[in-house]
C-alpha positions in Angstrom: 28.0 -16.7 -11.4 25.5 -14.3 -9.8 25.3 -13.3 -6.2 22.3 -11.8 -4.5 24.3 -11.0 -1.3 27.7 -9.5 -1.1 29.9 -8.0 1.6 31.0 -4.4 1.8 33.4 -3.5 4.6 32.2 -6.4 6.8 28.5 -5.6 6.2 26.2 -8.1 4.3 24.3 -6.3 1.5 21.5 -7.7 -0.6 18.5 -9.9 -0.4 17.3 -10.6 3.1 19.4 -7.8 4.5 18.5 -4.2 5.6 18.7 -1.7 2.8 22.3 -0.3 2.5 22.0 3.5 2.5 24.8 5.4 0.8 24.9 9.1 1.5 26.5 10.6 -1.6 28.7 13.6 -0.5 30.2 13.5 -3.9 31.9 16.9 -4.5 29.6 18.8 -2.2 32.6 19.6 -0.1 33.6 22.2 -2.7 37.2 21.3 -2.2 37.1 22.2 1.6 38.6 19.5 3.9 36.6 20.9 6.8 33.3 20.7 4.9 34.2 17.2 3.8 34.6 16.2 7.5 31.3 17.8 8.3 29.6 15.8 5.6 30.9 12.6 7.1 29.4 13.7 10.4 26.0 14.5 8.8 25.9 11.1 7.1 26.8 9.3 10.3 24.3 11.3 12.3 21.5 10.4 9.8 22.2 6.7 10.2 23.6 6.1 6.7 25.7 3.0 6.2 28.3 4.7 4.0 29.3 8.1 2.9 30.7 8.4 -0.6 32.9 10.9 -2.3 34.2 11.2 -5.9 37.8 11.2 -7.2 38.8 12.4 -10.7 42.0 13.2 -12.5 40.6 15.9 -14.7 43.3 15.8 -17.3 42.8 12.1 -17.8 39.0 12.3 -18.5 38.7 15.6 -20.5 40.5 17.0 -23.5 42.7 20.1 -23.1 40.1 22.1 -25.0 37.3 21.0 -22.6 39.5 21.9 -19.6 40.3 25.3 -21.0 36.7 26.1 -21.9 35.3 29.2 -20.0 32.9 28.1 -17.3 30.6 30.8 -16.2 27.5 29.0 -15.1 26.2 30.1 -11.6 27.5 26.9 -10.0 31.1 27.4 -11.3 34.0 27.3 -8.9 36.6 28.5 -11.5 37.1 30.6 -14.6 37.5 27.5 -16.8 36.0 24.1 -16.5 39.4 22.7 -15.7 39.8 25.1 -12.8 36.3 24.2 -11.6 37.1 20.5 -11.6 40.5 20.9 -10.0 38.9 22.9 -7.2 36.7 19.9 -6.3 39.6 17.4 -5.7 40.9 16.4 -2.3 44.4 15.3 -1.5 45.6 11.9 -0.3 46.2 13.3 3.1 42.6 14.6 3.3 41.2 11.3 2.2 43.3 9.5 4.8 41.9 11.8 7.5 38.4 11.3 6.2 38.7 7.5 6.3 40.0 7.7 9.8 37.2 10.1 10.8 34.5 7.8 9.2 35.8 4.9 11.2 35.5 6.8 14.4 31.9 7.6 13.5 31.1 4.0 12.6 30.4 4.7 8.9 32.1 3.3 5.8 33.8 5.7 3.4 33.4 4.9 -0.3 34.4 6.8 -3.4 33.8 6.6 -7.1 36.9 6.7 -9.3 36.5 8.3 -12.7 39.8 7.2 -14.3 42.6 4.7 -13.8 44.8 7.0 -11.8 42.0 7.8 -9.5 41.3 4.1 -9.0 45.0 3.5 -8.2 44.9 6.4 -5.8 41.8 5.0 -4.0 43.2 1.4 -4.0 46.3 2.6 -2.1 43.9 4.0 0.5 42.3 0.6 0.9 38.9 1.4 -0.5 36.6 -1.6 0.3 34.4 -1.2 -2.8 34.2 0.9 -6.0 31.4 2.9 -7.4 31.3 3.5 -11.1 29.3 6.5 -12.1 26.7 6.5 -14.9 29.0 8.5 -17.1 31.3 5.5 -17.3 28.7 2.7 -17.7 29.8 2.4 -21.3 33.5 2.8 -20.4 34.4 -0.8 -20.6 38.2 -0.4 -20.2 37.7 1.4 -16.9 35.0 -1.1 -15.8 37.3 -4.0 -16.5 40.2 -2.3 -14.7 38.0 -2.0 -11.6 36.5 -5.4 -11.8 40.0 -7.0 -11.9 40.6 -5.6 -8.4 38.2 -8.2 -7.0 36.3 -5.9 -4.8 32.5 -5.1 -4.9 31.6 -3.1 -8.0 28.7 -0.7 -7.6 27.6 0.4 -11.1 25.1 3.1 -11.9 23.3 2.9 -15.2 21.9 6.3 -16.0 22.2 7.5 -19.6 22.4 3.8 -20.7 20.3 1.4 -22.7 19.9 -2.3 -21.8 22.4 -3.5 -24.4 25.1 -1.2 -22.8 24.1 -2.5 -19.3 24.4 -6.1 -20.6 28.0 -5.3 -21.9 29.0 -3.7 -18.6 27.7 -6.5 -16.5 29.3 -9.1 -18.7 32.6 -7.2 -18.5 32.5 -7.2 -14.7 31.5 -10.8 -14.4 34.5 -12.0 -16.4 36.5 -11.1 -13.4 34.2 -10.5 -10.4 30.8 -11.6 -9.2 30.4 -9.0 -6.5 28.0 -6.6 -8.3 25.5 -4.0 -7.3 23.6 -2.6 -10.2 21.8 0.7 -9.8 18.8 2.0 -11.7 19.5 5.7 -12.2 18.2 8.6 -14.3 21.0 11.2 -14.9 19.1 14.4 -14.9 19.6 16.9 -12.0 17.0 16.9 -10.6 15.1 14.1 -12.3 11.3 14.4 -12.8 9.2 11.5 -11.3 7.9 10.4 -14.7 11.5 9.8 -15.8 12.6 7.6 -12.9 11.3 4.2 -14.1 11.7 2.4 -10.8 10.3 -0.8 -12.3 13.7 -1.2 -14.0 14.8 -2.4 -10.5 12.6 -5.5 -11.0 14.0 -5.9 -14.6 17.5 -6.0 -13.3 16.7 -8.5 -10.5 15.2 -10.9 -13.0 17.7 -10.3 -15.8 21.0 -10.3 -13.8 20.2 -12.0 -10.5 22.5 -9.6 -8.6 22.2 -7.1 -5.8 20.1 -4.2 -7.2 20.0 -0.6 -6.0 18.6 2.8 -6.9 20.6 6.0 -7.2 18.2 8.9 -7.1 18.4 12.5 -8.2 14.7 13.4 -7.8 13.1 16.0 -5.7 11.8 14.8 -2.4 12.0 11.4 -0.8 9.0 9.3 -2.0 10.6 7.8 -5.1 13.6 6.5 -3.2 11.3 5.1 -0.5 9.2 3.5 -3.2 12.4 1.9 -4.6 13.0 0.3 -1.3 9.4 -0.9 -1.1 9.7 -2.7 -4.5 13.0 -4.3 -3.7 16.0 -2.0 -3.9 18.8 -3.5 -1.8 20.9 -0.4 -1.8 20.0 3.3 -2.2 22.1 6.3 -2.9 21.2 10.0 -2.6 23.3 13.1 -2.8 23.3 15.3 0.3 24.7 18.7 1.2 24.9 21.0 4.2 23.1 23.7 2.2 21.3 23.3 -1.2 21.9 27.0 -2.0 25.7 26.7 -2.0 27.6 27.3 -5.2 28.7 24.0 -6.8 27.5 21.4 -9.3 25.4 19.1 -7.2 24.0 21.1 -4.2 20.7 21.9 -5.8 19.8 18.3 -6.5 20.9 17.1 -3.0 19.1 16.5 0.3 19.9 18.7 3.3 20.8 17.1 6.6 17.2 16.9 7.9 16.1 15.4 4.6 18.8 12.8 4.8 17.7 11.9 8.3 14.1 11.6 7.3 15.0 9.4 4.3 17.0 6.9 6.5 14.2 6.9 9.1 11.5 6.3 6.5 13.6 3.5 4.9 13.9 1.7 8.2 10.2 2.1 8.8 9.4 0.8 5.4 11.6 -2.3 6.1 9.6 -2.9 9.3 6.4 -2.5 7.4 7.4 -4.9 4.7 7.9 -7.5 7.3 7.4 -11.2 6.5 5.8 -12.8 3.5 4.0 -15.2 5.8 0.4 -14.3 6.4 -0.6 -14.8 10.0 -2.6 -13.3 12.8 -0.3 -10.8 14.6 -0.2 -10.8 18.4 -1.6 -7.3 18.5 -4.6 -8.4 16.4 -5.9 -11.1 18.7 -7.7 -8.9 21.1 -9.2 -6.9 18.2 -10.2 -10.2 16.5 -12.0 -11.4 19.7 -13.9 -8.2 19.8 -14.8 -7.6 16.2 -14.8 -10.9 14.4 -17.9 -13.1 14.1 -19.0 -16.4 15.7 -21.9 -18.8 15.3 -24.8 -17.7 17.5 -28.2 -19.2 18.3 -30.9 -17.2 16.6 -33.5 -18.5 19.1 -33.6 -20.7 22.2 -32.5 -24.3 21.2 -33.8 -26.7 23.8 -31.8 -29.9 24.6 -32.8 -32.7 22.3 -33.7 -30.3 19.4 -32.3 -31.1 15.9 -30.6 -27.9 14.9 -31.6 -26.4 11.5 -30.0 -23.6 9.5 -32.8 -21.2 10.5 -31.8 -21.6 14.2 -28.3 -20.2 13.6 -26.9 -16.7 12.8 -23.6 -14.9 12.8 -22.6 -12.2 15.3 -19.8 -10.9 17.4 -17.7 -11.4 19.4 -15.2 -13.6 17.6 -14.5 -15.9 20.6 -16.8 -18.7 19.5 -17.1 -21.1 16.6 -16.1 -19.6 13.3 -18.9 -19.1 10.7 -17.3 -21.6 8.4 -18.5 -24.5 10.6 -22.2 -23.6 10.3 -22.9 -26.3 7.8 -21.4 -28.9 10.2 -23.9 -27.8 12.9 -27.0 -28.3 10.8 -28.6 -31.7 11.6 -26.9 -32.3 15.0 -29.0 -32.8 18.1 -28.5 -30.3 21.0 -27.2 -32.2 24.1 -27.8 -29.1 26.2 -30.0 -26.1 25.9 -28.5 -23.1 24.0 -30.1 -19.8 25.0 -31.1 -17.5 22.1 -28.6 -14.8 21.2 -25.6 -16.7 22.8 -22.6 -18.3 21.3 -23.0 -21.9 20.2 -20.6 -23.9 22.3 -17.6 -25.5 20.7 -18.6 -28.9 21.9 -21.6 -28.8 19.6 -19.3 -30.0 16.8 -19.1 -33.3 18.7 -22.8 -33.8 19.2 -24.5 -36.7 17.5 -26.6 -36.3 14.4 -30.2 -37.4 14.3 
């Protein structure tokens, strides 16, 4: 079964609903509980619907060799990759305080779990939904473990081909029909010509589920375009300072950028409006002034049979519309129509000669 609307923490998400904006704090707290709390505030102040963190058990997702590998890149927070990853983890007590803080700010706290122990950790905290990172789109055992929990599953699909996405979606749907599928390109930052936003439309047609976009590009325009073409959910990394040391800061929005993104998304939603084509209330005065009506080209005395040559089209638009001109040809004027004036509406009821 497919669903185009699901519920996350009491909020309807999907078709016909406002775009659900996830502010991805990720690991941009650099292991600092104080900074993590500030990120919750930044997301709430920007008007995001959710703030999301990441939880890993490094020893469960990396080999001992990978953990012990020297890690000397400029964004490193430890001498080895294992030390770097351990530095970026927060305790249960910190998560509990973050969840409580998010509730006071009126924003939902979410997290992606990268392994079974992390999912169990988050489940004990009462996480309302689970994000699966692109790195695990082909990790079917983890996907199945999460899907069995019966909560909304938010799956990013960077670094994946369509057959892998098919497998992941099928795995989820064996247990759970609450799916949000994200188009994503996993380069940091991603160049515009690599984003392929039209995959959003492919996913909607192929899977009939809630579809989102997880962006790592520079700037705001591609994410805004994703909303314009139909993304029901968007996710963007954010940080307090893009120059900080850490893996994701450089590809993140700063607070003002996040605020602008949310503002622009809400304006785009207003602009998208209704599929019904109609005259807007604000257009009526403009239409009266600028649209055209049927006008007498010359004086038409009472008793005259009206010909096409006696009629023209001019503003204002408060008279008969030009499309009725053929109906006026051949009628007999029952009253005089002065030249360069609007033909009266009752002319449509005059007899024909």
